[in-house]
C-alpha positions in Angstrom: -65.8 9.1 6.4 -65.3 12.2 6.3 -69.3 13.4 6.8 -72.3 11.9 7.4 -75.1 11.1 5.0 -78.3 11.1 5.9 -80.4 8.0 7.0 -83.8 8.3 5.3 -85.1 5.8 7.9 -85.5 9.1 10.3 -88.0 9.9 8.4 -91.9 9.2 9.3 -93.6 8.4 6.6 -92.3 5.2 4.7 -92.2 5.8 0.5 -93.7 3.4 -1.7 -90.4 2.3 -3.1 -86.8 1.5 -1.7 -84.3 2.3 -4.9 -81.0 -0.1 -3.6 -77.6 0.6 -5.4 -74.7 -1.7 -4.9 -71.5 0.4 -4.8 -68.5 -1.3 -6.1 -65.4 0.5 -8.1 -68.1 2.9 -9.6 -67.0 6.2 -8.5 -66.6 7.7 -12.2 -70.5 6.2 -12.9 -72.2 7.0 -9.7 -73.1 10.3 -10.7 -74.9 9.9 -13.7 -77.0 6.7 -11.9 -78.2 8.7 -8.8 -78.4 11.9 -11.1 -80.9 9.6 -13.2 -83.1 8.4 -9.7 -83.5 12.0 -8.8 -84.7 12.9 -12.2 -87.4 10.4 -11.8 -90.9 11.7 -12.8 -92.1 9.6 -9.6 -90.9 10.7 -5.9 -92.3 8.7 -3.5 -89.5 6.6 -2.9 -86.0 6.5 -0.8 -82.8 5.0 -2.1 -80.2 3.0 -0.1 -76.8 2.6 -1.1 -74.4 0.1 -0.3 -70.5 0.7 -0.4 -69.2 -3.3 -0.4 -65.8 -2.7 0.6 -65.2 -0.9 -2.7 -61.3 -0.1 -3.4 -62.1 3.0 -4.6 -63.9 4.4 -1.3 -62.3 7.6 -0.9 -63.3 8.5 -4.4 -67.2 7.4 -3.9 -67.2 9.0 -0.9 -66.2 12.5 -2.4 -68.5 11.8 -5.2 -71.4 11.1 -3.0 -71.2 14.1 -0.8 -73.2 16.6 -2.6 -76.3 13.5 -2.3 -75.5 13.1 1.4 -79.3 14.9 2.2 -80.8 12.4 -0.3 -79.7 8.7 0.6 -79.2 6.8 3.0 -75.2 5.5 2.5 -74.1 2.0 4.1 -70.3 0.9 3.8 -69.3 -2.8 4.9 -67.0 -5.2 4.4 -67.0 -6.8 0.8 -69.7 -9.5 0.8 -70.5 -9.3 -3.0 -73.6 -7.8 -4.8 -76.1 -10.6 -2.7 -74.0 -9.3 0.5 -74.4 -5.6 -0.6 -78.2 -6.2 -1.8 -79.8 -8.1 1.1 -77.7 -5.5 3.7 -80.1 -2.4 1.8 -82.9 -4.9 1.7 -83.0 -5.6 5.5 -83.5 -1.7 6.3 -85.9 -1.1 3.3 -88.9 0.4 4.1 -90.7 0.7 0.5 -93.3 -1.8 -0.4 -91.7 -2.3 -2.9 -88.3 -2.6 -4.1 -86.6 -1.4 -7.4 -82.8 -2.5 -8.1 -79.9 -0.3 -10.0 -76.5 -1.5 -10.3 -74.0 1.6 -9.5 -73.0 2.2 -13.4 -76.5 1.8 -14.8 -78.6 4.4 -15.9 -82.8 4.8 -15.7 -85.1 6.9 -18.2 -87.1 9.4 -16.2 -90.1 7.4 -16.6 -88.8 4.4 -15.7 -90.3 4.0 -11.9 -93.4 5.9 -12.8 -94.6 3.3 -16.1 -93.7 0.2 -13.1 -95.3 1.3 -10.7 -98.6 1.5 -12.8 -98.0 -1.6 -14.0 -97.5 -3.8 -11.5 -100.0 -2.6 -9.4 -102.6 -3.0 -12.6 -101.5 -6.3 -13.4 -101.4 -8.1 -9.8 -97.4 -8.7 -10.3 -94.8 -9.6 -7.8 -91.6 -8.7 -10.2 -91.4 -6.4 -13.0 -89.2 -5.9 -15.8 -88.3 -3.8 -18.7 -85.7 -3.2 -21.6 -82.7 -1.3 -21.5 -80.5 0.5 -24.0 -76.9 -1.6 -24.4 -74.0 1.5 -23.7 -70.0 1.6 -23.0 -68.1 -1.3 -24.2 -71.2 -2.8 -25.5 -70.0 -5.1 -28.8 -73.0 -4.6 -30.8 -74.1 -1.5 -32.6 -75.3 1.9 -31.2 -79.1 1.3 -30.6 -79.2 -2.6 -29.7 -81.0 -3.0 -26.4 -80.6 -6.1 -24.1 -84.0 -7.6 -25.4 -82.8 -7.4 -29.2 -80.5 -10.1 -27.9 -81.8 -11.7 -25.0 -85.5 -11.8 -25.9 -88.5 -12.6 -23.2 -90.8 -14.4 -25.1 -94.4 -15.6 -23.6 -95.2 -15.8 -19.7 -92.6 -15.6 -17.2 -92.4 -19.3 -15.7 -89.9 -20.9 -14.0 -89.8 -23.0 -16.6 -89.1 -19.9 -19.0 -86.6 -18.7 -16.5 -84.9 -21.9 -16.7 -85.4 -22.5 -20.5 -83.8 -18.6 -20.7 -86.6 -17.9 -22.4 -87.2 -15.2 -20.6 -84.6 -13.1 -19.6 -84.7 -10.5 -16.5 -82.1 -7.7 -16.1 -81.9 -7.0 -12.5 -81.4 -3.1 -13.0 -84.9 -2.6 -14.4 -86.7 -5.0 -12.1 -89.2 -3.4 -9.5 -90.7 -6.2 -7.0 -92.5 -6.0 -4.0 -90.4 -6.5 -1.2 -91.8 -9.2 0.5 -92.1 -11.6 -2.5 -88.0 -11.2 -2.2 -87.9 -11.8 1.3 -90.5 -14.9 0.9 -88.1 -16.5 -1.6 -84.8 -16.4 1.0 -83.4 -12.9 -0.7 -79.9 -13.4 -2.8 -77.8 -15.7 -2.0 -74.8 -14.6 -0.6 -72.4 -17.5 -1.7 -73.6 -16.8 -5.3 -71.2 -13.9 -6.7 -71.9 -14.7 -10.1 -75.7 -15.0 -11.9 -77.0 -14.1 -8.7 -80.0 -12.6 -9.8 -80.6 -15.5 -12.4 -80.6 -17.9 -9.1 -83.4 -15.2 -6.9 -85.4 -14.9 -9.9 -85.9 -19.1 -10.4 -86.2 -19.2 -6.5 -89.1 -16.8 -6.9 -91.3 -18.3 -10.1 -90.6 -21.6 -8.3 -92.4 -20.2 -5.4 -95.3 -19.1 -7.2 -94.3 -15.6 -7.4 -96.1 -14.0 -10.9 -93.4 -12.3 -13.2 -94.7 -9.5 -15.8 -92.1 -7.5 -18.6 -92.5 -4.3 -20.3 -90.9 -4.1 -23.8 -90.3 -0.3 -23.2 -86.8 1.0 -23.0 -86.6 2.4 -19.4 -82.9 1.8 -18.2 -79.7 1.8 -20.1 -77.3 -1.4 -19.1 -73.6 -0.3 -19.4 -70.8 -3.0 -20.4 -67.4 -2.9 -18.7 -64.7 -4.6 -20.2 -63.6 -5.3 -16.4 -66.7 -6.5 -15.4 -67.7 -10.0 -14.6 -70.5 -9.9 -17.4 -67.1 -9.7 -19.6 -65.8 -13.2 -18.5 -68.1 -15.4 -20.4 -66.4 -18.7 -19.0 -67.3 -17.6 -15.4 -70.6 -16.4 -16.1 -71.5 -20.2 -17.7 -69.5 -21.8 -14.6 -71.6 -19.9 -12.6 -74.9 -20.4 -14.5 -73.9 -24.6 -14.1 -73.4 -24.1 -10.2 -76.8 -22.6 -9.6 -78.6 -24.9 -12.0 -77.4 -27.5 -10.0 -78.1 -25.8 -6.5 -81.6 -25.4 -8.1 -81.7 -29.2 -9.2 -80.5 -30.3 -5.8 -82.9 -28.0 -3.4 -85.9 -28.1 -5.7 -88.6 -30.8 -6.6 -89.1 -29.7 -9.9 -92.0 -30.8 -12.3 -91.4 -32.3 -15.5 -90.6 -29.3 -18.2 -88.8 -27.5 -15.0 -86.4 -30.3 -15.3 -86.2 -30.7 -19.2 -85.7 -26.7 -19.5 -82.4 -26.9 -16.8 -80.9 -29.9 -18.1 -81.3 -28.8 -21.3 -79.9 -24.9 -20.2 -77.0 -27.2 -18.5 -76.0 -29.3 -21.5 -75.8 -26.0 -23.8 -73.9 -24.3 -20.6 -71.6 -27.3 -20.5 -71.0 -27.4 -24.6 -70.6 -23.7 -24.3 -67.6 -24.0 -21.8 -65.7 -26.5 -23.4 -66.1 -24.4 -26.6 -64.6 -21.1 -24.4 -61.7 -23.4 -22.9 -61.1 -25.0 -26.0 -60.4 -21.8 -27.9 -58.0 -20.2 -25.0 -56.1 -23.4 -25.0 -55.5 -22.7 -28.8 -54.9 -18.8 -28.4 -52.1 -19.8 -25.5 -50.8 -22.5 -28.2 -51.9 -25.7 -25.6 -53.1 -27.7 -28.4 -53.1 -31.1 -26.8 -55.6 -29.6 -24.3 -57.2 -27.5 -26.9 -58.0 -31.1 -29.2 -59.2 -32.7 -25.8 -61.7 -30.2 -24.8 -62.7 -29.6 -28.8 -63.5 -33.1 -29.1 -64.9 -33.6 -25.7 -67.5 -30.9 -27.5 -67.6 -32.6 -30.8 -69.8 -35.8 -29.1 -72.0 -33.3 -27.7 -72.3 -31.2 -30.9 -72.2 -31.7 -34.9 -71.1 -28.2 -35.4 -69.0 -28.1 -38.7 -67.1 -25.3 -36.6 -66.3 -27.7 -34.2 -65.1 -30.3 -36.7 -63.1 -27.8 -38.5 -61.2 -26.7 -35.5 -60.1 -30.2 -35.1 -59.2 -30.9 -38.2 -57.1 -27.5 -37.9 -55.3 -28.7 -34.9 -54.5 -31.6 -36.6 -53.1 -30.3 -39.9 -52.3 -26.5 -39.1 -52.6 -25.9 -35.3 -50.0 -22.4 -35.6 -52.4 -21.2 -38.3 -55.7 -22.0 -36.5 -54.1 -20.0 -33.2 -53.5 -16.8 -35.8 -57.1 -16.9 -36.7 -58.0 -17.4 -33.4 -56.3 -14.2 -32.1 -57.5 -12.2 -34.9 -61.2 -12.6 -34.0 -60.5 -12.5 -30.3 -61.5 -8.8 -30.0 -64.9 -9.4 -31.6 -65.6 -12.6 -29.1 -68.5 -11.0 -27.5 -70.2 -11.0 -30.7 -71.1 -14.6 -30.4 -74.4 -15.2 -29.9 -74.7 -14.7 -25.6 -77.6 -14.8 -23.5 -77.5 -12.2 -21.5 -79.6 -13.8 -18.3 -76.1 -14.7 -17.5 -75.4 -11.3 -16.0 -73.2 -10.8 -13.2 -71.6 -6.8 -13.3 -69.6 -6.0 -10.1 -66.6 -7.6 -9.7 -65.9 -8.8 -6.5 
């Protein structure tokens, strides 16, 4: 590095909150992200930014220069977003940790609203709503909870059923609750936050949420969240791991199996569409036939008829719709932002 950024751990009095920001290919966004932190109407926090082996390190460090007296900057070989967050967690001095991806933004009242909420409710973790920005496929003004509502009490069962969906960049949590659950799994690089939230809930940690919009969540076409098949397959791996490692009760098992079946069907459909787009009609027929056994959807039946009678016409139809693919119903709970 060309300069030494201030290490907040030299301060005598620990802050109430440690803000954790993983950075990977976010140099063009990081100023807006950090400005949103330092514009908070709550000031008892430290900021720990982890450069996770980012290929844009030179640009990132140049952009961070004006903030060098305000943040703790760490640089490490690429470990994925789980490894970056864990690195920050290990030196975090706050009673609470707030997570913020390096391309997302907080509203100025984010921390003050959540500190009062988490303390008054006795929660271990709270989260909020966020406005969808950037390359979002939905109309302006759409929020995360518009697409992925949180319905009822947050429990391990409701998380597994995807009825309650936690957005990482809106999370404020007790640091010890995250540590008790084993922190982020560094082997998991997709939907790693969903994995942690579920493990925390299985350990009895209390969750709460606010329907307030307290952040802005940025869509980026190059991010992992744009790759639906990878997200869904990552979600399946997490569900299989949770099933193998935890003694689930009946409702938890049923929720897990239902979500796994939904993801398997979705993967089949997405791969089938991909094969149609590539012109591999035999593979597409096999995948959609498998999907047809799991779903009685008329759309699947119609696609199979098209593959038998007019595959090139069907291919042209899917190509015309490819740009709108993200508009189909997607639960944003299984979201990963950093392409690592």
